[in-house]
C-alpha positions in Angstrom: 20.2 -36.3 -11.2 19.5 -32.9 -9.6 16.1 -32.5 -8.0 13.5 -30.5 -9.8 9.9 -29.5 -9.3 7.4 -32.2 -10.3 4.9 -29.7 -11.7 7.3 -27.8 -13.9 8.7 -29.5 -17.0 10.7 -26.4 -18.1 11.9 -23.3 -16.4 13.6 -20.6 -18.6 16.0 -17.8 -17.6 14.4 -14.5 -16.8 13.6 -12.6 -20.0 15.2 -9.4 -18.7 18.6 -9.0 -20.4 20.1 -7.5 -17.3 20.1 -10.8 -15.5 22.1 -12.5 -18.3 24.4 -9.6 -18.7 25.3 -9.4 -14.9 25.5 -13.2 -14.7 27.9 -13.4 -17.6 29.9 -10.5 -16.3 30.3 -12.1 -12.8 31.1 -15.6 -14.3 33.9 -14.3 -16.5 35.3 -11.8 -14.0 35.4 -13.8 -10.8 36.9 -17.3 -10.7 38.9 -17.4 -7.4 35.9 -18.0 -5.1 32.5 -19.5 -5.0 29.4 -17.5 -6.0 25.9 -18.8 -5.8 22.5 -17.4 -6.6 20.2 -18.1 -3.7 17.1 -17.0 -1.8 14.0 -15.6 -3.4 15.7 -15.5 -6.7 16.1 -19.2 -7.0 12.7 -19.8 -5.4 10.9 -17.7 -8.0 13.0 -19.3 -10.8 11.9 -22.7 -9.6 8.3 -21.6 -9.5 8.5 -20.2 -13.1 8.1 -16.6 -11.8 10.4 -14.0 -13.3 12.6 -12.9 -10.3 12.7 -9.3 -9.4 16.1 -9.2 -7.7 19.3 -11.2 -7.8 20.4 -12.6 -4.4 24.0 -13.8 -4.2 26.2 -15.4 -1.6 30.0 -15.2 -2.0 32.9 -17.1 -0.3 34.8 -13.8 0.1 34.4 -10.4 1.7 30.9 -9.3 0.6 31.6 -5.6 0.8 34.8 -5.8 -1.2 32.9 -7.8 -3.8 30.0 -5.3 -3.8 32.4 -2.4 -4.1 34.3 -4.0 -7.1 31.1 -5.2 -8.9 29.4 -1.8 -8.5 32.4 -0.1 -10.1 32.3 -2.5 -13.1 28.6 -1.9 -13.4 29.1 1.9 -12.9 26.6 1.7 -10.1 26.4 2.4 -6.4 26.3 0.0 -3.5 25.2 0.4 0.1 24.7 -1.5 3.3 21.3 -3.2 3.2 21.6 -5.0 6.6 24.4 -4.0 8.9 23.8 -6.8 11.4 23.8 -9.5 8.8 26.5 -7.9 6.6 24.3 -7.7 3.5 25.1 -5.2 0.7 23.0 -4.0 -2.2 23.9 -2.8 -5.7 21.2 -1.0 -7.6 21.9 -1.4 -11.3 19.7 0.3 -13.9 19.7 0.3 -17.7 17.0 1.6 -20.1 14.7 2.4 -17.1 14.9 -1.2 -15.9 16.2 -1.6 -12.3 18.0 -4.7 -10.9 18.8 -5.0 -7.2 21.7 -7.2 -6.5 21.9 -8.3 -2.9 25.2 -9.7 -1.7 26.0 -11.6 1.5 28.8 -13.9 2.7 28.6 -17.7 2.4 28.6 -18.9 6.0 31.2 -21.7 6.0 29.3 -24.0 3.6 26.0 -24.2 1.7 24.7 -26.5 4.4 25.6 -24.1 7.2 24.5 -21.1 5.2 21.1 -22.6 4.6 20.5 -22.8 8.3 21.0 -19.1 8.7 18.1 -18.3 6.3 14.5 -17.8 7.0 12.4 -20.5 5.2 13.3 -23.7 3.5 11.9 -22.5 0.2 14.5 -19.6 0.4 17.3 -22.1 1.2 18.0 -23.0 -2.4 21.2 -22.4 -4.3 22.5 -22.4 -7.9 26.2 -21.9 -8.9 26.3 -18.6 -10.7 27.7 -20.1 -13.9 24.8 -22.6 -14.1 22.4 -19.7 -14.5 23.7 -19.4 -18.1 22.4 -22.9 -18.9 19.0 -23.4 -20.7 17.5 -25.1 -17.7 19.3 -23.8 -14.6 16.9 -25.4 -12.1 18.5 -28.7 -12.9 21.5 -27.5 -10.9 19.6 -26.4 -7.7 21.3 -27.4 -4.5 18.7 -28.1 -1.9 20.0 -28.9 1.6 16.7 -28.5 3.5 14.0 -30.0 1.2 13.0 -26.6 0.0 11.9 -28.0 -3.5 9.7 -30.5 -1.8 8.1 -27.7 0.3 7.6 -25.7 -2.9 5.7 -28.6 -4.4 3.6 -28.9 -1.3 3.0 -25.1 -1.3 4.3 -25.1 2.3 6.1 -22.2 4.2 8.3 -23.7 6.8 10.9 -22.1 9.1 14.5 -23.3 8.8 14.7 -23.6 12.6 13.0 -22.3 15.7 15.4 -19.4 16.1 14.9 -17.6 12.8 12.5 -14.9 14.1 14.9 -14.2 17.0 17.7 -13.8 14.6 15.8 -11.3 12.4 12.4 -10.2 13.7 11.2 -8.8 10.4 10.8 -12.4 9.3 7.6 -12.6 11.4 5.9 -10.2 8.9 7.7 -11.7 5.9 6.2 -15.1 6.7 2.7 -13.7 6.2 3.6 -11.6 3.2 5.2 -14.6 1.5 2.3 -16.9 2.4 -0.2 -14.6 0.8 2.0 -13.7 -2.2 2.8 -17.3 -3.1 -0.5 -18.7 -1.8 1.4 -21.0 0.5 0.2 -22.4 3.8 2.4 -21.6 6.8 3.0 -25.0 8.5 1.7 -25.5 12.0 5.0 -25.6 13.8 6.1 -22.3 12.1 2.7 -20.7 13.1 3.3 -21.8 16.7 6.7 -20.2 16.7 5.4 -17.0 15.2 2.8 -16.7 17.9 5.5 -17.4 20.6 7.8 -14.7 19.2 5.2 -12.2 18.0 6.1 -9.6 20.6 9.6 -9.5 19.1 8.3 -7.5 16.2 8.1 -4.5 18.5 12.0 -4.5 18.6 12.2 -4.4 14.8 13.3 -1.1 13.1 10.1 0.8 12.2 11.4 1.4 8.7 11.5 -2.4 8.0 8.0 -2.8 9.4 6.9 0.0 7.2 8.3 -1.8 4.1 6.7 -5.1 4.9 3.4 -3.6 5.7 3.3 -1.7 2.4 4.4 -4.8 0.5 1.2 -6.5 2.0 -0.9 -3.5 1.0 0.6 -3.7 -2.5 -1.0 -7.0 -3.3 -3.5 -6.8 -6.2 -5.9 -9.0 -4.1 -5.2 -10.5 -0.7 -4.3 -7.6 1.6 -7.4 -8.3 3.7 -6.6 -12.0 4.0 -3.0 -11.1 5.0 -4.3 -8.6 7.7 -6.5 -11.4 9.1 -3.5 -13.7 9.2 -1.4 -11.0 10.9 -4.2 -10.9 13.5 -4.4 -14.7 13.8 -0.7 -14.9 14.4 -0.7 -12.2 17.2 1.2 -9.7 15.0 -1.2 -7.0 14.0 -1.7 -5.4 17.4 2.0 -5.5 18.1 2.4 -3.3 15.0 -0.7 -1.1 15.4 -1.9 -1.6 18.9 -4.6 1.1 18.5 -6.6 -1.3 16.3 -7.2 -3.7 19.3 -9.5 -1.2 21.0 -12.1 -1.9 18.3 -12.3 -5.7 19.0 -15.8 -6.6 20.2 -16.7 -3.0 20.3 -20.3 -2.7 19.2 -21.6 -0.3 16.6 -25.1 1.0 15.8 -27.6 -1.6 14.5 -27.0 -0.5 10.9 -23.5 -2.0 11.2 -23.0 -5.8 10.7 -19.5 -6.1 12.2 -17.7 -4.7 15.3 -15.3 -1.8 14.8 -12.2 -3.8 14.3 -13.7 -6.3 11.8 -15.4 -3.4 10.0 -12.0 -1.8 9.5 -10.6 -5.0 8.1 -13.6 -5.7 5.9 -13.3 -2.2 4.4 -9.9 -3.1 3.0 -11.4 -6.2 1.3 -14.4 -4.3 -0.1 -12.0 -1.7 -1.5 -9.9 -4.4 -3.2 -13.1 -5.9 -4.7 -14.5 -2.6 -6.0 -11.2 -1.7 -7.7 -10.9 -5.1 -9.3 -14.6 -5.7 -9.8 -14.6 -9.2 -8.1 -16.1 -11.1 -5.2 -19.2 -8.8 -5.0 -22.7 -9.4 -6.3 -23.2 -8.0 -9.7 -26.0 -5.7 -8.6 -23.7 -4.0 -6.2 -20.9 -3.5 -8.8 -23.3 -2.4 -11.5 -24.3 0.7 -9.6 -20.8 2.0 -9.0 -19.5 4.4 -11.6 -16.2 3.1 -13.3 -14.0 3.9 -16.2 -10.5 2.8 -17.4 -9.1 6.1 -16.1 -9.9 5.1 -12.6 -8.0 1.8 -12.8 -5.0 3.7 -14.1 -5.5 6.3 -11.3 -5.4 3.7 -8.5 -2.9 1.2 -9.9 -0.4 3.4 -11.7 -0.2 6.8 -10.0 2.7 6.9 -7.6 2.8 8.4 -4.1 6.3 8.2 -2.6 7.1 4.8 -4.2 3.6 3.2 -3.8 0.5 3.2 -5.8 -2.6 5.1 -4.6 -4.3 1.7 -4.4 -1.8 0.6 -1.8 -2.0 3.8 0.2 -5.8 3.8 0.2 -5.9 0.3 1.5 -3.9 1.4 4.6 -6.4 4.3 5.0 -9.2 1.7 4.9 -7.6 -0.3 7.7 -7.2 2.9 9.8 -10.3 4.9 8.9 -12.3 4.2 12.0 -9.3 3.9 14.4 -10.8 6.6 16.6 -14.3 5.2 17.1 -13.4 3.5 20.4 -12.1 6.9 21.7 -15.2 8.9 20.7 -17.9 6.4 21.5 -20.9 7.7 23.4 -24.4 6.3 24.1 -27.2 8.9 24.0 -30.8 7.8 24.4 -29.7 4.2 23.8 -28.1 5.2 20.5 -24.4 4.7 19.9 -22.6 7.6 18.4 -19.0 8.4 17.4 -18.9 12.2 17.2 -15.8 13.6 15.5 -14.2 10.2 15.0 -13.1 11.2 11.5 -11.1 14.2 12.9 -9.7 12.3 15.8 -8.9 9.4 13.5 -6.9 11.7 11.3 -4.8 12.8 14.3 -4.3 9.2 15.6 -3.4 7.9 12.2 -0.8 10.6 11.8 0.9 9.4 15.0 0.8 5.8 13.9 2.2 6.6 10.5 5.0 8.9 11.7 6.1 6.2 14.2 6.4 3.7 11.3 8.4 6.3 9.3 5.9 6.9 6.6 6.7 9.8 4.2 5.1 13.2 4.7 3.0 12.6 1.6 1.7 9.3 2.9 0.9 10.8 6.3 -0.9 13.8 4.7 -2.7 11.6 2.2 -4.0 9.0 4.7 -4.9 11.5 7.3 -6.8 13.7 4.7 -8.8 10.7 3.5 -9.7 9.6 7.0 -10.7 13.2 8.0 -13.0 13.4 5.0 -14.3 9.8 4.7 -17.8 10.6 5.9 -18.3 13.6 3.7 -19.7 11.9 0.5 -22.6 10.5 2.5 -23.2 13.7 4.4 -23.2 16.4 1.8 -27.0 16.5 1.3 -30.2 15.3 2.9 -31.6 11.9 2.1 -33.1 11.8 -1.3 -31.3 14.9 -2.5 -28.1 15.4 -4.6 -25.4 17.6 -3.2 -25.1 21.1 -4.6 -22.3 22.0 -6.9 -20.9 24.3 -4.3 -20.8 21.5 -1.7 -19.0 19.2 -4.1 -16.5 21.9 -5.0 -15.8 22.5 -1.3 -15.3 18.7 -0.8 -12.8 18.4 -3.6 -11.0 21.6 -2.5 -10.7 20.5 1.2 -9.6 17.0 0.4 -7.0 18.3 -1.9 -5.8 15.7 -4.4 -7.3 12.8 -2.4 -11.0 13.4 -3.2 -11.3 10.5 -5.6 -9.5 8.2 -3.1 -11.9 9.3 -0.4 -15.0 8.7 -2.6 -14.0 5.1 -3.3 -13.0 4.4 0.3 -16.4 5.8 1.3 -18.1 3.2 -0.9 -16.1 0.4 0.6 -16.9 1.8 4.1 -20.6 1.7 3.3 -20.4 -1.9 2.1 -18.4 -2.9 5.1 -20.9 -1.3 7.4 -23.9 -3.1 6.1 -22.3 -6.4 5.0 -25.0 -9.0 4.5 -27.6 -6.5 5.7 -27.3 -4.4 2.5 -30.5 -4.0 0.6 -30.6 -3.3 -3.2 -32.7 -0.1 -3.1 -30.7 1.6 -0.3 -27.5 0.8 -2.2 -28.9 2.3 -5.5 -30.0 5.4 -3.6 -26.6 5.8 -1.9 -24.4 5.1 -4.9 -26.3 7.5 -7.1 -25.4 10.3 -4.8 -21.7 9.3 -4.6 -21.5 8.7 -8.3 -22.9 12.3 -8.8 -20.2 13.7 -6.4 -17.5 12.0 -8.5 -18.8 13.0 -11.9 -19.6 16.6 -10.9 -16.4 17.0 -9.0 -14.2 15.8 -11.8 -16.2 17.8 -14.3 -15.5 20.9 -12.3 -11.8 20.2 -12.5 -11.8 19.4 -16.3 -14.5 21.6 -17.9 -13.2 25.0 -19.1 -16.5 26.7 -18.1 -15.4 26.3 -14.5 -12.0 27.9 -15.0 -11.2 30.8 -12.7 -12.4 34.2 -14.1 -9.9 36.2 -12.2 -6.4 35.5 -10.7 -4.6 36.9 -7.7 -2.6 39.5 -9.6 -5.7 40.9 -11.3 -7.5 41.0 -7.9 -4.7 42.9 -6.3 -4.7 45.4 -9.1 -8.4 45.9 -9.1 -8.8 46.2 -5.4 -5.5 47.9 -4.6 -4.4 45.2 -2.3 -1.0 43.6 -1.6 -0.4 39.9 -1.4 -1.8 38.2 1.6 -4.3 35.5 2.8 -7.3 37.7 2.0 -6.6 37.4 -1.7 -6.8 33.6 -1.6 -10.0 33.7 0.5 -11.7 36.1 -2.0 -10.6 34.0 -4.9 -12.2 30.9 -3.3 -15.5 32.7 -2.6 -15.6 33.9 -6.2 -14.9 30.4 -7.5 -17.7 29.0 -5.4 -20.1 31.4 -7.2 -18.6 30.4 -10.5 -19.2 26.7 -9.8 -22.8 27.5 -8.8 -23.3 29.4 -12.1 -24.1 32.7 -10.3 -21.0 34.5 -11.7 -20.0 34.0 -15.4 -18.1 37.2 -16.3 -14.9 38.9 -15.2 -16.7 42.1 -14.3 -19.2 40.3 -12.1 -16.3 38.5 -10.3 -14.6 41.9 -9.5 -17.8 43.4 -8.3 -18.4 40.4 -6.0 -14.8 40.7 -4.8 -15.5 44.3 -3.7 -18.6 43.1 -1.8 -16.5 40.5 0.0 -13.7 43.0 0.8 -16.2 45.5 2.2 -17.7 42.8 4.3 -14.3 41.7 5.7 -13.2 45.3 6.3 -16.3 46.2 8.3 -16.2 43.1 10.6 
């Protein structure tokens, strides 16, 4: 009797019709060589999780197979991993995308299993058996992967897996947190011994695994802590190490490094309304639009939520560089500006997109602003709020909620209720007034660039934009409400600039 998971009485085929269609197509078309589903596909199937991608091994030339199958599916294929001879077909239908990863079976299933990363990914099912009602009955398990699934244990196939493919070092942490599995002690020891090898990995692959970790709904902070515990984090982002044991002003509970990490966790907790005392969450303004904003808006393939979490980790990256002690008081003058510059370098080295680099550096550059836009006990002016939203471009909301997480991660257990109420009332006001300025027609521009050029007899140039912004600040402040007043004010500005 084939092995099966003790805690699963039934496992059904994935609901997505694409799996069945592709499986039936492969089964009926190819009969001259062996084809097995394997890897994460079989693992997730055994766990009762609907797999995202289809992983195949074939006892034939994998590129020829990928080329033929992609033609049948009217799709494209490409080399996913040149070193390990893995190919990917991206098949889409009705806005549903299925990745089919294809590699060559190494001699036999037993030998092939030894080339994989973890025992839980060394499971195989003959392709035709996927069409059965209960395909996990046919799992081939040469390395006790099913037993380790039951034990919720992540174990390396052998001690060379990280040398064979260094990205597996990060994948171990990502899988551990995603599946809520414990990395076994021998594998942890091996990761620490091989941790420096991650520096030889292609930066694009590090980028992908890092963002996969940031894409967790909850658990990115825990994964970051595990990366640090396994000596991986500082081999990816060495700049973070400078913050370890680096003291901060007495208002801060943690050192610089731990503060950066805690900010990630507090941001997760704010967005998902968990793991924080009710009196803290109750003060933070929230509506369903914000959940959609963070979880569904896409920036170069990743949600804002994922991108902001990386900004949280990096937001005080420059504090060690800018630290001074004046009159026995610790200061970090300009760390936000310097942090934006340092983060740009880190992100470019890891091959982040221009949008991600711009977004994260903008958030870091402006992350102090919500708390500094007015004196204590006062609300910021409408003009100050307008300037904040303008200068932080389309990342103002992201910056506001990072700022709240930053405050919580600064105070930690030292936080007092009244100070939090006072602080959040200011930040809530910034959000509400700033979004109102964007949405309320009464704040619409009274004059556009073309009208301004006609009225002032000017040609296009930077001065037009500058005048428009100054006019809009007065509109926001309620000092200008009519077109004629806007034009008159424009003439005053022009006269001032001309006579400088």
